[in-house]
C-alpha positions as CSV (number, residue, x, y, z in Angstrom):
1,M,79.8,80.9,196.3
2,D,77.4,83.8,197.0
3,K,78.2,86.8,195.1
4,F,78.7,90.4,196.5
5,V,77.6,93.3,195.2
6,K,76.5,95.6,197.7
7,L,76.9,95.0,201.8
8,T,75.5,97.3,204.5
9,G,76.1,95.9,207.9
10,V,77.2,97.0,211.2
11,A,81.5,97.5,211.1
12,A,83.6,96.3,214.2
13,P,86.8,98.1,215.2
14,L,89.7,96.0,215.5
15,P,92.1,98.7,216.0
16,V,95.5,95.6,216.3
17,V,98.5,95.6,213.9
18,N,99.9,92.4,212.7
19,V,96.9,89.9,213.4
20,D,97.9,86.5,212.3
21,T,95.7,83.8,210.9
22,D,96.4,82.1,214.3
23,M,94.6,84.7,216.2
24,I,92.1,84.4,213.5
25,I,91.6,81.0,214.2
26,P,93.9,79.0,216.7
27,K,95.4,75.8,215.4
28,D,93.0,73.4,217.7
29,Y,90.4,74.2,215.4
30,L,92.1,72.9,212.0
31,K,91.6,69.3,212.4
32,T,88.5,70.1,210.3
33,I,88.2,70.4,206.5
34,K,84.5,71.7,206.1
35,R,83.6,75.6,205.9
36,T,80.8,75.5,208.5
37,G,81.1,76.0,212.1
38,L,84.5,77.1,212.2
39,G,82.8,80.9,213.3
40,T,82.7,79.6,217.1
41,G,86.4,79.6,216.9
42,L,86.8,82.8,215.3
43,F,89.2,85.0,217.4
44,A,88.6,82.4,220.2
45,E,92.1,82.8,222.5
46,A,90.3,86.8,222.8
47,R,86.8,86.1,222.8
48,Y,87.0,83.6,225.3
49,N,88.3,83.2,228.5
50,E,90.1,80.4,230.3
51,D,86.6,78.5,231.5
52,G,85.2,79.4,228.0
53,S,83.3,82.1,229.1
54,P,82.8,84.9,226.5
55,N,85.1,87.6,227.0
56,P,82.8,90.5,227.5
57,D,86.0,93.4,226.5
58,F,86.5,91.3,223.1
59,V,84.6,93.9,220.2
60,L,83.1,91.0,218.7
61,N,81.0,90.0,221.9
62,K,79.6,93.5,222.7
63,P,75.8,93.4,221.9
64,A,76.3,96.0,219.1
65,Y,78.6,94.1,217.2
66,Q,77.5,90.6,217.5
67,N,76.4,90.4,214.3
68,A,79.2,92.5,212.5
69,K,79.4,92.0,208.3
70,I,82.5,94.1,208.1
71,L,86.0,94.0,210.1
72,V,87.7,97.4,210.2
73,A,91.0,96.0,211.1
74,G,95.0,97.5,211.5
75,D,97.7,97.2,209.0
76,N,98.9,93.7,207.8
77,F,96.1,91.5,208.3
78,G,96.1,87.9,208.0
79,C,99.8,87.7,208.3
80,G,101.5,84.1,209.7
81,S,100.7,80.7,208.7
82,S,98.9,80.5,205.1
83,R,95.8,78.3,206.6
84,E,92.7,79.0,204.5
85,H,90.4,78.2,207.8
86,A,91.2,82.0,208.7
87,P,88.8,83.3,205.7
88,W,86.2,80.2,206.3
89,A,85.9,81.2,210.3
90,L,85.3,85.2,209.2
91,L,82.4,83.7,206.6
92,D,81.2,81.5,209.2
93,F,80.6,84.1,211.9
94,G,78.9,86.2,209.4
95,I,82.1,88.7,208.2
96,R,82.3,89.5,204.7
97,C,84.0,92.6,204.3
98,V,87.3,93.2,205.8
99,I,89.2,96.6,205.8
100,S,92.9,97.3,206.2
101,T,95.4,99.4,205.3
102,S,97.2,96.2,204.1
103,F,96.8,92.2,204.3
104,A,99.6,89.2,204.0
105,D,99.1,88.1,200.6
106,I,98.1,84.0,200.9
107,F,95.5,85.3,203.2
108,Y,94.2,88.6,201.0
109,N,93.6,85.7,197.7
110,N,92.2,83.3,200.3
111,C,89.3,85.9,200.7
112,F,88.5,86.4,197.3
113,K,88.1,82.3,196.6
114,N,85.9,82.4,199.7
115,G,83.5,85.3,198.7
116,I,85.3,87.7,200.9
117,L,86.2,91.6,200.1
118,P,89.5,92.5,201.8
119,I,89.7,96.3,200.7
120,K,93.1,98.7,201.2
121,V,92.9,101.7,202.2
122,S,95.1,104.6,203.3
123,Q,95.9,105.5,206.7
124,E,93.9,108.6,206.7
125,N,90.8,106.7,205.8
126,L,91.2,103.3,207.6
127,D,91.3,106.3,211.2
128,K,87.6,107.7,209.2
129,L,86.0,104.5,209.4
130,M,87.9,102.9,212.4
131,D,85.7,106.0,214.3
132,D,82.9,105.2,211.9
133,A,83.1,101.4,213.4
134,S,83.8,103.1,217.4
135,R,79.9,104.1,217.3
136,G,78.5,100.9,218.5
137,S,75.0,100.0,216.6
138,N,75.3,102.9,214.4
139,A,78.5,101.9,212.9
140,I,76.5,101.0,209.6
141,L,78.8,100.8,206.9
142,T,78.0,100.2,202.6
143,I,80.2,98.7,200.6
144,D,79.6,99.5,196.9
145,L,81.4,97.1,195.0
146,E,80.1,97.9,191.7
147,N,80.9,101.4,192.3
148,L,84.1,100.7,194.7
149,E,82.9,103.1,197.4
150,I,82.0,103.1,201.0
151,T,79.7,105.4,202.6
152,G,80.0,105.6,206.1
153,P,76.8,106.5,208.8
154,D,77.3,110.0,207.9
155,G,77.1,109.9,204.6
156,G,80.7,110.1,203.6
157,S,82.2,108.0,201.3
158,I,85.4,106.4,200.4
159,K,87.1,105.3,196.8
160,F,89.2,102.1,197.2
161,D,91.1,100.3,193.9
162,L,90.6,96.7,192.9
163,D,91.7,94.3,190.0
164,E,89.4,94.2,188.1
165,F,89.2,90.5,187.5
166,K,88.8,89.6,191.4
167,R,86.2,92.4,191.3
168,H,84.5,90.2,188.3
169,C,84.8,86.6,190.3
170,L,83.2,88.3,193.7
171,L,80.4,90.5,191.7
172,N,79.1,87.1,190.0
173,G,80.3,84.7,192.8
174,L,82.9,82.9,191.1
175,D,85.0,80.8,192.6
176,D,87.7,78.5,191.0
177,I,85.7,75.7,190.1
178,G,82.6,78.5,189.2
179,L,85.4,79.9,186.9
180,T,86.0,76.7,184.9
181,L,82.4,76.1,184.8
182,E,82.3,79.2,182.6
183,K,84.2,76.8,180.5
184,A,82.0,74.1,180.3
185,K,80.8,74.0,176.9
186,A,84.3,74.4,175.2
187,I,85.7,72.0,177.6
188,D,82.6,69.1,176.8
189,S,83.8,70.3,173.3
190,F,87.4,69.8,173.2
191,E,86.6,66.0,175.3
192,K,84.2,65.1,172.5
193,T,87.0,66.1,169.4
194,N,89.7,64.5,171.8
195,A,88.1,61.5,171.9
196,A,87.0,61.0,168.2
197,S,90.6,61.8,167.2
198,R,92.1,59.3,170.0
199,P,90.0,56.6,170.6
200,W,92.6,54.4,172.2
201,A,93.0,56.8,175.1
202,A,89.5,56.7,176.0
């Protein structure tokens, strides 16, 4: 998993509440267990017209936001069914950070396991960031995970809180497998001791 230390990029505004995982990645795209290729299905029902052509009114289809790395969204983002394809699709599109006032618990935790930083802010701060994100190609935010700070295009900053363990994992690029591999020496030592003391179990 890629480390997340500092991210600077265009922030796209999505002022919609209760964005569920079916909106993030429709069920038609759940046939694969690969984490790549799902970016094309991100928000598919809103991004594409019935004939498959891009919907020019959807924010991620607008030229200023086609390479967005940050999403500023409404309350209760990621609700609905607990599909891990939702963060996979965001990441494959290029979104590394989602900012909202609240997230569904399963989606929130899945983000950390896939290298995405979900940030919770107050409604007042979300309104400021939504305004920043509405500036088109000038909607540049910097997310500093080490200092737990968001800096806007005008230089103003907003502090945010994050569980220290989750912060540690993102800063070091550690998913569940990475965390296990950190204990590789201890695991190997246990296996050798266990094999020596219980040769019949080998």
